[in-house]
C-alpha positions, 0 to 999 in steps of 0.5 A: 517549471517542469511537470511531475512525471508519473514516477514522481508519484508513489501512488502511479501504477507503474510496476507489473506483477513480474517486476514486483516479484523480482524486485522484492524476491517473492513468487508471482503467486504469493503477490496474487494471493495477497490480491485474492485475500484482499490484502493489497489491491494493485490497480489494473491495466486496460488489459486487466494486469496487475500494476503496482505503485511504489506505495503498493510495493512498500505495503507488500514489503510490510505484509512480507515481514508480518507473514515471516513473523507467522501472522496469518493473511486475515490478521495482516489484513486487519492490521493494515485496516487498523493501521489506516484508521489510526493514520486517519484519526491522527490527521484528524486530531492534527486538524482539530488542534490546528483549528483550536490553536486558531481560535485561541 
């Protein structure tokens, strides 16, 4: 069986700031601003350069759509926090329901 490769992992930090900017047709300064405002926090290389995962890139796309709809970065950051919370709660509910089914 073949080992998983880094690009198989959606959380692997494989893409540079320049690559992501080009891929998404956004300015590098825009990506830096998202990081400065804690909207998205990419990993850092040993040299301190930002490295984005596929998951990060999908989040930047989501953020960009919200920004185009007129939302502020503060509002977007809060929406992302609430979306993460909701996902966690849904997972907890799913686990609780599974435990209940086991007890029946």
